[in-house]
Structures are given as C-alpha cells and as structure tokens.
VEXTORLO-462819 format. One record per residue (C-alpha): residue in one letter; chain; x, y, z. Coordinates in Angstrom, 2 decimals, decimal comma. Each point is the difference from the previous one (the first is absolute). Example, Ala and Ser with C-alpha at 12.3 -4.5 7.8 and 13.67 -1.06 7.14 Angstrom:
{'A' 'A' {12,30 -4,50 7,80}},
{'S' 'A' {1,37 3,44 -0,66}},
END
This chain:
{'M' 'A' {0,79 -30,85 -80,22}},
{'I' 'A' {1,10 3,63 0,25}},
{'E' 'A' {-2,86 0,69 2,44}},
{'L' 'A' {1,12 -2,92 2,17}},
{'I' 'A' {3,55 1,36 0,11}},
{'K' 'A' {-1,27 3,48 0,84}},
{'S' 'A' {-2,18 -1,38 2,81}},
{'K' 'A' {2,96 -1,95 1,44}},
{'M' 'A' {2,17 3,12 -0,13}},
{'K' 'A' {-2,70 2,01 1,76}},
{'L' 'A' {-0,26 -2,65 2,71}},
{'K' 'A' {3,74 0,23 0,66}},
{'T' 'A' {-0,25 3,79 0,13}},
{'D' 'A' {-2,95 -0,13 2,40}},
{'L' 'A' {1,85 -2,42 2,28}},
{'A' 'A' {3,09 2,21 -0,06}},
{'I' 'A' {-2,11 3,06 0,81}},
{'E' 'A' {-1,76 -1,85 2,80}},
{'K' 'A' {3,33 -1,11 1,49}},
{'E' 'A' {1,40 3,51 -0,25}},
{'Y' 'A' {-3,10 1,38 1,74}},
{'K' 'A' {0,34 -2,57 2,78}},
{'D' 'A' {3,65 0,99 0,42}},
{'C' 'A' {-1,02 3,65 0,42}},
{'V' 'A' {-2,51 -0,68 2,77}},
{'N' 'A' {1,36 -3,18 1,61}},
{'D' 'A' {1,02 1,55 3,32}},
{'L' 'A' {-3,34 1,78 0,27}},
{'I' 'A' {-2,15 -3,02 -0,82}},
{'N' 'A' {1,71 -2,15 2,60}},
{'H' 'A' {-0,41 2,57 2,77}},
{'E' 'A' {-2,66 -0,82 2,59}},
{'M' 'A' {-1,25 3,60 0,20}},
{'V' 'A' {-0,63 0,17 -3,75}},
{'R' 'A' {-1,90 -3,27 0,19}},
{'K' 'A' {-2,24 1,54 2,69}},
{'M' 'A' {-1,40 2,29 -2,70}},
{'H' 'A' {-2,07 -3,03 -1,06}},
{'N' 'A' {-2,07 0,44 3,20}},
{'F' 'A' {-1,38 3,38 -1,07}},
{'V' 'A' {-2,62 0,69 -2,66}},
{'Q' 'A' {0,93 2,70 -2,47}},
{'H' 'A' {-2,77 0,25 -2,62}},
{'G' 'A' {-3,08 -2,21 -0,07}},
{'D' 'A' {1,20 -3,56 0,56}},
{'I' 'A' {3,62 0,71 -0,93}},
{'S' 'A' {2,55 -0,10 2,81}},
{'C' 'A' {2,54 2,74 0,46}},
{'L' 'A' {2,73 -2,48 -0,94}},
{'D' 'A' {-1,75 -1,11 -3,20}},
{'H' 'A' {-0,61 3,63 -0,99}},
{'S' 'A' {3,63 0,85 0,68}},
{'F' 'A' {1,18 -3,01 -2,05}},
{'N' 'A' {-2,15 1,16 -2,90}},
{'V' 'A' {1,38 3,54 0,19}},
{'S' 'A' {3,55 -1,26 0,45}},
{'Y' 'A' {0,02 -2,45 -2,89}},
{'I' 'A' {-1,74 2,25 -2,52}},
{'S' 'A' {2,26 2,92 0,97}},
{'Y' 'A' {3,02 -2,27 -0,40}},
{'R' 'A' {-1,11 -1,01 -3,51}},
{'V' 'A' {-0,79 3,59 -1,07}},
{'C' 'A' {3,27 1,39 1,34}},
{'K' 'A' {2,00 -2,82 -1,55}},
{'K' 'A' {-1,62 0,68 -3,37}},
{'L' 'A' {0,71 3,74 0,30}},
{'G' 'A' {3,61 -0,46 1,12}},
{'F' 'A' {-0,65 1,41 3,49}},
{'D' 'A' {1,23 -1,35 3,36}},
{'Y' 'A' {-2,31 -3,03 0,05}},
{'S' 'A' {1,48 -1,42 3,20}},
{'S' 'A' {-0,85 3,13 2,00}},
{'A' 'A' {-3,46 0,06 -1,58}},
{'A' 'A' {-0,61 -3,64 0,97}},
{'R' 'A' {1,21 0,54 3,56}},
{'G' 'A' {-1,71 3,35 0,52}},
{'G' 'A' {-3,19 -1,38 -1,53}},
{'L' 'A' {0,01 -2,94 2,39}},
{'L' 'A' {0,48 2,26 3,02}},
{'H' 'A' {-2,19 2,93 -1,05}},
{'D' 'A' {-2,88 -1,11 2,26}},
{'F' 'A' {2,10 -1,47 2,82}},
{'F' 'A' {-2,15 1,68 2,69}},
{'L' 'A' {-1,09 -3,21 1,80}},
{'Y' 'A' {-3,49 0,82 1,25}},
{'D' 'A' {-3,56 -0,41 -1,31}},
{'W' 'A' {-0,89 3,49 -1,15}},
{'H' 'A' {-3,64 -1,03 -0,50}},
{'V' 'A' {-0,54 -0,72 3,70}},
{'D' 'A' {2,34 1,83 2,32}},
{'K' 'A' {3,05 2,15 -0,53}},
{'P' 'A' {2,69 0,30 2,64}},
{'Y' 'A' {0,81 3,51 -1,31}},
{'K' 'A' {-1,95 3,24 -0,25}},
{'G' 'A' {-0,92 1,33 -3,41}},
{'L' 'A' {-1,47 -1,27 -3,23}},
{'H' 'A' {1,58 -3,24 -1,19}},
{'G' 'A' {0,66 1,29 -3,53}},
{'F' 'A' {2,09 2,84 1,38}},
{'I' 'A' {1,86 -1,73 2,83}},
{'H' 'A' {0,73 -3,56 -1,11}},
{'P' 'A' {2,92 0,81 -2,36}},
{'N' 'A' {2,00 1,39 2,95}},
{'I' 'A' {-0,94 -2,97 2,18}},
{'A' 'A' {0,99 -2,43 -2,76}},
{'L' 'A' {3,31 1,82 -0,45}},
{'Q' 'A' {0,67 -0,04 3,74}},
{'N' 'A' {-0,68 -3,76 0,12}},
{'A' 'A' {2,12 -0,68 -3,09}},
{'N' 'A' {2,93 2,04 1,37}},
{'E' 'A' {-0,22 -1,92 3,25}},
{'H' 'A' {0,35 -3,39 -1,69}},
{'F' 'A' {1,93 0,60 -3,23}},
{'F' 'A' {2,74 2,07 -1,55}},
{'L' 'A' {-1,67 2,16 -2,67}},
{'N' 'A' {1,54 2,10 -2,72}},
{'N' 'A' {-1,27 3,51 -0,85}},
{'I' 'A' {-2,24 -1,22 -2,81}},
{'E' 'A' {-1,66 -2,64 2,19}},
{'R' 'A' {-0,59 2,57 2,76}},
{'D' 'A' {-1,50 2,44 -2,51}},
{'I' 'A' {-2,27 -2,69 -1,44}},
{'I' 'A' {-1,40 -0,87 3,42}},
{'K' 'A' {-0,37 3,58 1,22}},
{'K' 'A' {-1,50 1,46 -3,18}},
{'H' 'A' {-2,15 -2,82 -1,40}},
{'M' 'A' {-3,17 1,85 1,04}},
{'W' 'A' {0,85 3,18 -1,89}},
{'P' 'A' {-1,72 2,48 -0,39}},
{'M' 'A' {-1,21 -0,66 3,56}},
{'T' 'A' {3,63 0,12 1,16}},
{'I' 'A' {0,28 3,60 -1,29}},
{'R' 'A' {3,61 -0,40 -1,16}},
{'P' 'A' {0,24 -1,84 -3,31}},
{'P' 'A' {2,23 -3,02 -0,49}},
{'R' 'A' {3,63 0,78 -0,73}},
{'Y' 'A' {0,82 -3,05 -2,13}},
{'K' 'A' {-1,53 -1,46 -3,15}},
{'E' 'A' {-0,28 -3,39 1,73}},
{'S' 'A' {-2,17 1,65 2,66}},
{'F' 'A' {-2,37 1,25 -2,69}},
{'V' 'A' {-0,21 -3,49 -1,50}},
{'V' 'A' {-0,82 -1,57 3,38}},
{'L' 'A' {-2,59 2,63 0,91}},
{'M' 'A' {-1,76 -0,44 -3,36}},
{'V' 'A' {0,12 -3,81 0,24}},
{'D' 'A' {-1,33 0,26 3,57}},
{'K' 'A' {-2,97 2,07 -1,23}},
{'Y' 'A' {-0,62 -2,51 -2,79}},
{'C' 'A' {0,15 -3,03 2,31}},
{'A' 'A' {-2,17 1,64 2,65}},
{'S' 'A' {-2,60 0,94 -2,61}},
{'M' 'A' {-0,10 -3,53 -1,38}},
{'E' 'A' {-0,26 -1,48 3,49}},
{'I' 'A' {-2,75 2,38 1,06}},
{'V' 'A' {-2,22 -0,56 -3,03}},
{'K' 'A' {0,70 -3,74 0,05}},
{'I' 'A' {1,31 -0,14 -3,56}},
{'K' 'A' {2,97 -1,83 1,45}},
{'S' 'A' {-1,19 -2,21 2,83}},
{'K' 'A' {1,65 -2,93 1,75}},
{'S' 'A' {-1,83 -2,39 -2,34}},
{'N' 'A' {1,64 1,69 -3,01}},
{'V' 'A' {3,54 -1,12 0,78}},
{'N' 'A' {2,66 1,02 -2,50}},
{'Q' 'A' {3,72 -0,56 -0,30}},
{'Y' 'A' {1,26 2,41 2,65}},
{'Q' 'A' {-2,65 -1,03 2,52}},
{'E' 'A' {0,99 -3,65 -0,43}},
{'M' 'A' {3,61 0,99 0,46}},
{'S' 'A' {-0,84 2,01 3,13}},
{'T' 'A' {-1,70 -3,06 1,48}},
{'T' 'A' {3,10 -2,06 -0,70}},
{'L' 'A' {2,21 2,63 1,57}},
{'K' 'A' {-2,18 0,25 3,11}},
{'D' 'A' {-0,27 -3,76 0,47}},
{'E' 'A' {3,64 -0,90 -0,51}},
{'K' 'A' {3,25 1,44 1,16}},
{'I' 'A' {2,14 0,99 -2,95}},
END
C-alpha cells in the first residue's frame, strides 16, 4: 500500500514538473521557426529539434534539482542549436560548423525572441572549449554538459528514436499540439 501511495505521489510530481517545463518553453515551442528545426538532422537519425528537446528537458531537470535557474536552462537548451540549416550537407556560412553555429543560433534566437543574459550565454557558449571563452553562468555549464551527453548518446545510438523515454514522448506531444 505504501508503494502505491509513493507511486501516485511521484506521478503527481512528474505531471507538475512536466507542466512547469511546458510553461517555461511554451512561446518557443509554438513558434514556427523553432518547429522548422525538425527539418534538419542533428546526429544520426535525430532531428535538430528532437536533440534540442532532449538537451532542454534534461537541463531543466538538472537545474531544478540543483536550485539553479531552470527556466533559462530549458529555454537556452531548446535554442542552443537554432541555426536552421543542414550542417551535414551545405552551410550558408564560412567556417567549421562546430565553431560558427553558436553565433548563428544566437543571432537567430535574438531575432525571434527576447533572451535574458543566461539564455544568451547558454546559446553562445554551449560548444566550449571551442568557443574559447568559458560559460559565465552555472546553467550554461549544465546545458553544455547535457548537450555533450545527448550528442554522445545520439551518435553511438544508445538512445535512438526507437528507445523513446519520458522526455521524448513529451517533446512529441509539445511539437504536435499547441499548448
């Protein structure tokens, strides 16, 4: 009986966390330009939007647990790869993708959204040490580490589209429905 009560309490907590996450990223998710990220492959068979959802949601959970600014982590994580081109095929900009895409993503994000300093730092510095200057905020470090983790899992296929977990299911819901 105690286990049943604990599982019900956890379900309520998970639903509350999911709602709070959706509230953090609602304006981003419903924006047509963010949805276009689904058209570009990021790693293997994972779209740029799916990768960004993974980074965003895990960063949100980590920052919430650590008492950091989880809203900025969720938003910055979702926009960290907002470069809007297929870097595997053709780049509209000169330079190596790993070095240039954070600035392109930040430029695109600034064009479409109001960002706070933490969100800007997350987007601009998520490729550190390639960005030379280290992140300024603890949330930026969380997102850059989560990004490395997610990219690694996507590249080696440990986490593929067939291995759907809670945050991937939620990202599908968010992409398919307006909040």
